[in-house]
N, C-alpha and C positions, 0 to 999 in steps of 0.2 A: 305664487304657489297655489295649486288647485286644492279645493277642499276635498276631504274624503267623501266617497259616495254615500249619500244618505242611507241609513239602515244597515250599513256595514260597520262592524267593529273589528279592531285589530286584535288578533288572538293573543292571550297572555304569554304564550310560549314564544312569540316572535323574537324578542330580544335574545332569549336563550338559544333559539335555533340559529340566529345570525352569529352568535358567539361561537357555537360549536362548529359552524361552517368555516368561520375565519380561522379557528384553531386547527381544523383539519387541513385547510389549505396551507397554513403556516408549516405544519409538520410535514406535509407532503413535499413542499418546495425545499425545505431544509434537507430532507432525505434525498430527493431527486437531484439536487445540485451538489450534494456532498459537502455542505457547509460545516466546518469544524465547530464543535460545541463551545470552544473558547472564543469564537467570533459571534455566533448566533445560535444558541441552543433552541431546540424545538420544545413544544409543550410537554412531551413525554420526559425529556431530560430535566425540565424545570420541576415537574411533579416528583420525579425520582430524587432530585436534590432536596426538596422539601421533606419527603418521606425519610430521607437519610438522617435528618435531625429536626423532627417536628417540635420537640420540647424546647430546644435551644432557640429556634426562631419564634416560637410562641412566647417564651419569656422575654425575648428582645422586643416583640410587639407590645407586650404588656407594659414594659418600661417606657416605650414611646407613647403609648396611650395614656399612661399616668401623667406624663409631662403635658400632653395635649389637654387632658381634662382639667388639670390645675390651671393651665394657662387660659383656657376658655372661661373658667369660672372667674379668674382674676380680671380678664379683659371685660367680661360682662359687668362685673361689679364696678370696676373703675370707669368704664365707659358710661354707664348709667349715671353714676354719681357726678361725673364731670359735666355730662350733658344737662343734668338737672340743675347743677350749679350755674351753668351758663344761662339756662332759661330763667333762673331767679334773679340774675344780676347782670346788667350790661357790662359792668366793670370786670366781672369774672369772665364773660364771653371774650372781651378784648384781651384778657391775659392768657386764657387757656387755648383758644383756637389756633393761634400761630404755632404754639409748641406742639399741639396735636398734629398739625400738618408736618412739622419738622420730623416727628417720630415716623410718620407715614412715609416720607420720601427718603429717609435714611436707610441705606441697604443694611439689613441685619447682619449679613456676612462680614461687613466691614467693622461693626462694633461688637460682635459676639465675642471675639477674643478678649477685648477689654472687660466686658461684663463678666466673663468667666474668671478673669484674674482678680477683678475687684471684689466679687462676691466670695470667691474661694470656697464655694460649697456646690458640688456638682449638680444636684437636683434643682436647687433654688436658682442657680445661674441659668440652667436650661429653661426653667419656667419663665424667668424674666425675659429671656430672648424670645420665646414663643409668644408671650403676652404682648410684647411690643409689636409683633407682626399681626396679631389677632385683634388688637385694641381698636383700630380706627374704624372698621365697618360698623361695629356695634355702637361706637361713640357717635359717628356721623348720622347713622340711621335714627338713633334715639333723639339726637338733637333736632333732626328734621321733623320727627314726629311731635316733639314738644312745641316746636315753632308752628306746626300746622294745625294746632287746636283752634277751632272756629272762634272768631272774635265775639260773636253773639253769645256763645255759651260762657265765655269768660266774663262778659258784661253781666250776664244773668247771675253768675256766682257773686260778682261784686255787688249787685243790687240786693242780694240776700245776705249781705254782710260777711261773706267769706273772705278770710285773709289770704295772703299770698301762699302760705303753707298749705291751707285747705285747698286752694285752687290747684296747686301743684300735685298734691297727693290724690285728691278725689276726682280731678278732671284731667289734667294734662298728662300725667303718667299713664292712666288707663287708656286715654286716647292715643298715646304713643306706642301702645303694646304691639300692634301689627308691625310698625316700623322696627321696634326693638327685635322682634322675633325674626324678621327678615335679615337684619344685620347680624344677628346671632348665627343664623344659618351660614352666612358667608364667613363669619369669623371662625366657625368650626373647622372648615377646611384649611383656613390660613393658620390656625393654631397647630394643626398637624404639620403643615409646611414649615412653620417656625421651629417646631420641635426637631424636625429632621435636619434643618440647616444647623441648628445649635449643636445637635449630636455629631454632625460631620466635623464641626470645628473642634468640639471636645474630643472626638475620637482621634483626630489628627494629633491632639496633645496627649493622648494616652489614656483618656477616660473611656473605658470599655462599657458601653451600655447602649441599648436601643438598636433598632433595626438599621439606622444609618451607619452605626459602627460595623454591623455585620456586612453591610454593603461594601464599606471600605476594606474590611478584612478579606472579603471574597475577591475584591478587585486586586488587592496586593498579591493574592495567591493564585490569580487567574482561574478562580472557581466561578466561572460566568453563570452556569446554571443556578448555583446558590445565590448569586447576586440577583438574578431574575426572580427567584423565588421570594426573596425579601422585597423586591420591588412590587411584585404581585400582591403580597400581603399588605404593603402600604396602600396600594390602590384600593384594595377591598376595604381597608380600614377607613379610607376617605369616603368611599361610597356609603359605608355603614353610618358614619358620622352624619353625612348629609341626609340620609334617609331618616335617621333617628330624630334629628332636629326638625326635619320636615313634618314628621309625625307629631312632635310636640307642638309645632306651629299650628297644624290643623286642629289638634285637640283644644288648644288654648283659644282658638278663634271660632270654634264650632258654634257657640251660642251667641256670637256677636251679630 
């Protein structure tokens, strides 16, 4: 891939211009080919579906984001705690790491119905499902950061009489911050994915909440523009989460 021409910068409106062009082509093709809205709606029909019920879709989005935020906080706390425990004890590492991998490779859609039945509290069960999906990136990134602490700095702490706790809190955790923030950014998107998957399962069981349920409802009623409107909101929410966590990462590492 060739490098950009020196002295030239890409204008800030370029992504928006491309998006508008793509939407215009999409709308034009749908109209020119006469594609029914129940097969593929155009952007105009999707916007109209959103404007027909903006409050309902916004409330559903708020419900999904509440599950996402709670799951991300739980995944960050649990992942950091277990990673620190592994760094402090090889016995803990041997005990924790295999089970963390098991959680990572287990399809959440397969165990979500069991979690919903066992917990029997809608919001908490959705949070647990989303936490399982979001847990591993922040856990593995933090563990890698803790393990990557330079040995000479650890020896320096030991020469100055620092104990294992002091080394962990004052040296290894601060050194692992960039790794943690990188993993957190990945986990943010996965928390949203986990929340949506859990809501699909719960919605199939009659628990009406979140955008995933709105998508199911619209699909059953063949309200395809409404389904697309909910999908667009989910995509925008994912972009906002990624951008927000990226901003936090840049701010936290600005003085390092």
